[in-house]
Residue, then its C-alpha position, 0 to 999 in steps of 0.5 A: x339653533x341660535x335663539x331667535x328674537x321675537x318681535x313684539x309686532x305683529x301679534x299673531x293669533x294662530x287658531x287650530x294650526x298644526x304645532x309644527x306650523x306654529x313652531x316654524x312661525x315662532x322660530x322665524x321671529x313672529x310673536x304668536x299665540x296658540x288658540x282654538x275654535x275648540x276640539x271635537x269631543x268623543x262623548x260616551x253616549x252609548x244608549x238612548x238615555x245617555x246625555x252629557x253636559x258640555x262646556x265649550x273648549x274654544x281658546x282665545x287670548x284675553x287681549x285678542x282685540x289687540x292682535x294684528x293677524x289671525x290665522x284660522x285653520x278650519x280643517x282641524x279634525x283632532x278629537x279628544x276624549x270626554x272627561x267630566x272634570x273638563x266640563x265643571x267650572x271649579x270657581x263658578x259664581x252666581x245662581x245659574x250656570x249655562x252649558x251645552x247638552x250632548x245626548x244619544x245618538x251623538x258620539x262626536x260633539x263639535x264645538x267649532x261653529x260655536x267657537x267661530x261665532x264667539x270669535x266674531x264677537x272679538x273681530x267686531x271689537x277691532x273694526x276700527x284698527x287695521x288687521x288681517x285674517x287668513x283662513x284655510x277653508x273647509x267644507x261649509x257645515x253648521x251645528x245645532x246646539x242644545x243650551x241648558x241652564x242649571x240651578x238649584x232646581x236642576x237642569x232645564x233646556x232653554x232652546x236650540x241655536x245653530x252656528x256655522x263654521x264660517x260664523x266668524x265673518x259677518x258675510x261669506x259668499x258660500x257656494x257649493x262644497x265641491x272637491x278638487x285639486x286643479x287650480x287656475x291662478x288669477x291675474x293678481x300681484x306677481x309675488x303672490x301669484x308665484x307663491x300660490x303657484x308654488x304651493x297649489x301643486x300638492x293642494x286641494x279644495x273642498x269649498x267654492x264661493x260665488x262672486x258678490x255684486x253691487x248695484x250702481x246706476x241701475x246696473x250690476x257690477x262685481x263687488x270690487x272689494x271681493x278679489x278672486x285669487x284661485x278658481x277651479x277648471x269650471x271657473x268656480x272661485x276657491x280662494x279670494x280676498x275680501x277687502x274691508x275698510x280696516x280688515x282684509x280676510x284672505x280665504x285659502x284652500x287647505x294648503x299642505x305645507x302651511x308653515x312654509x307658505x306662511x313664513x314666505x308670505x310674512x317675510x316677502x309679501x305681507x310687509x309690503x302690502x301691510x307695512x303698518x302691521x310689520x313695523x320691524x320688517x327688514x325685507x327692504x332695509x337695503x333702501x336705507x343705505x346711502x348708496x341707494x338714496x333717492x334724489x334730495x334724500x340726503x338734504x332732507x335728512x340734514x334738515x331733519x337732523x337740524x330740526x331734531x337738534x333744535x327741538x331737543x334743545x327746546x325740550x331740554x330747556x322746558x324740562x329744566x324749567x319744569x324741574x326748577x318749578x317743581x323745586x320752587x313749589x315743592x312745599x305745596x305738595x308737601x302740604x298734602x303729603x308731609x308730616x313732622x318737620x317736613x310739614x312744618x317747613x312746608x307751612x312756614x314757606x307757605x305763610x311767608x309766601x302769604x305775606x307774614x314776615x315774622x314766622x318762627x319754627x318754634x320747635x326748632x328754636x326751643x328744642x328742649x321745651x315741652x313737646x306739647x307746645x306749638x309748632x309755629x309762631x307768627x308775630x303779627x305786625x303793628x302789635x296786633x298779637x301772636x298767631x300760634x299754630x300746631x300741625x299734624x300729618x296723620x293717616x286718618x282724621x283728628x281726635x277731639x284732643x288733637x283739635x283742642x290741644x292748641x287751646x292749652x298752649x294759647x292760655x300759656x302764651x296769654x299768661x306769658x305775654x300778659x295779654x289776650x292777643x294770642x290767636x290759636x290755629x290747628x292745621x291737619x294734613x289728614x288721610x295723607x295716604x289718599x288723593x286729596x279729592x278722596x279725603x273727607x272734607x272738611x275733616x272735622x266733626x260738627x262738634x269739633x267745629x262748634x267747640x273750636x268756635x266756642x274756645x276761640x281757636x281755628x281749625x284748618x286743613x292743608x288741602x284748603x291751603x293748597x286751594x288757597x294758593x290757586x285762588x290768590x294767584x287767580x285774584x279771587x282773594x288777596x293775601x291780606x284777606x287770607x291772612x285775616x281769615x287765619x285769625x277767625x274762630x271755628x272752621x276757617x273758610x277763605x272767601x273774598x271780603x266786602x262782597x255784596x249779594x247780587x242774586x242766585x240766577x233765576x235762569x241760565x241760558x246759552x250753556x251758562x254764558x247768560x243768566x237772568x237775575x233780579x236786582x234792586x238798588x245795585x249798580x251793575x255795568x259792563x266790565x264789572x267783575x262778578x264773584x261766582x260762588x258754587x259749593x263754597x268755592x269762588x271764581x270770577x267772571x266779567x260782564x260783557x253785555x247787559x240786557x233788559x226788555x230786549x234792550x242793551x244797557x251800559x249799566x243798570x240798577x234795578x229790575x230783571x236783567x240778563x247778564x252775559x259773561x266771558x266764562x260760563x257759570x253753572x246752576x245753583x251758583x250765587x253771584x256777588x259783587x265787590x263793595x266799592x271802597 
C-alpha cells in the first residue's frame, strides 16, 4: 500500500476506538490521536482486608483543546491486570499525593466515568471554536470513587465522589437503558439517512434518550437544537444530534463496523456540513474546474487576479522601503548589539547625525598607537575644544577601571594641546546579550558616577543614545541640546534646556487628559507646549483648554487652574514650560 499523506486538519482525537478502526482512519489520511477514558483494571482484592491504590489511566493529548473532532467509544470493555508500578508517580513533587482507593469486594476498577469527567474540562476550554463530538453510546452507569491523600503521616480518606459515563457533556437527556436492534430512521439529511440505513442492519442499541423541551410564549415546544436521528419501534430516541453554538454532539448506537461508517461520514458527509473543519477536503473539487463555473465566476477571478497583482506590487514596494530603512538606521541597533569596530562605527554615524562635523575614528587613523587610547575624537567647533570617547561592548557591567581609563587619556591630550579644553566620555553597551529593557539601567554604581563627576568626565550608555534619537525626532530635545549634554560631567542625562517648573499636578481627571495645578506669576495660554517629565523621561503635550472657577480662559498667570491636554498624562508627572527666548 502506498504511503498516504496525512492532512494537518482536522485533528481527530479517538477515544477507546478499536485499533483497526484507528488504522483505517489514519490510512484514509486523517490526523488522529489514540486516547482513552481509561482502561478497566482487574484488582487483586481477594479478602476483606485487601485494598490497592489506583492512579487514573485516562489519556488525552496535551493539546487536546486544539483538536477539531473527538470520537468517543463508551462501550470499550477492555480489562488490564493491576500492576503496582503503574500506580506510582516516579517524579512526584509536593508534600501531598492524591490517589483513588479500591478495596474488597471490588475486583474490577472502572476509571471511565472519572475520565469522562476530566474530558469535560477539556471541552469547556474550546466552547468558542467550532468542533464536533461523535459518541458511540453505551448503557448509562455511574461509579463512586474513594479519594485519598498520602502524606508523611500516611494515607487518609478525603471523601467519595460519583461520576457518570456521560459526564463529558454538560447535559445529556438520558432515559431508560433499553436494548434492541430494530430502528426507524427519522426524516433527516438524505445522505446521512442512507449512511445510517446501511449500518444499522447489524447494529443494536442499549440506551434511550428523551426529547428536551423549551418554553416559549407560555407554551412548551421540542428543543429545536435537539434532532432525533434514530428511534426504536416504541418511538424511543436511540440516536440524536445536539446542536450548540460552536459544538455539535452526535450520539450514535454502537455501530458494528465503526471504521467504514466513520470513513464514509468523514469523506462524503461531514465536509459538506462542517467545511471549516475539513479545509483540505477534495470531495467536490470538480466544481473548481472551468467547465463547471457558475455565471460571472470567470470575470470575478480576473478581477481578483488583477487586485492580487496590484497588491503584490504595493507589498514589494513597502518591503523595499523597509529594507532600505533598516539599512539606513542599522547603526541604531548596532549601538545595542555591537562591540569593537562595529560599535565604534555605529557611534560615529550617530554623532554625525547629531550634528558633529569633525568626528574621527582615532583607532583607525592611529593603528600603531598605544591600545589604551581613545576610540573616537570629536573636534568641537569654534575652538571650543576636543571631545574624546572610549566605548566598550560587554556582556556585563563596567568595572571602576573601565570607567576611569578615559581620564588618563584626557590628561595626555591636555598636555599634547597645552590646553585644558578636553572633554572625556566613556560609553558602554552593557549586558549586550539581554534585551535593553531587561538590562541594569543606569549601568553604573553610585561611586562610579560620583568619581566621574569629581574627575570631570562623563558616563553614558548606548541605550540612552538609542532613546535620545526618538526624543530628538519627537522634538523633545534639539540636537544642539543633546550635543551640549555630552560635555557634562558624571552620569549624563538628556533633558530639554531652559525649562521653567510649572507644578506637579494636584489631581488628574478624565483618564489623564485634564489636570489641576497651582501657578504663580507664570503665563500659560491655550496652544502652549508643555513638557511632561515622568521617571526622568520627557514627552510633550499641548494645552487645549484652560479653566478656573468654572470659567474658560485664553491665558492665566496665577491661581489654581485646570488644564486640558491633547494627550493624557499619568500620576506623579512633573510639568515644565520652555523659557521664552
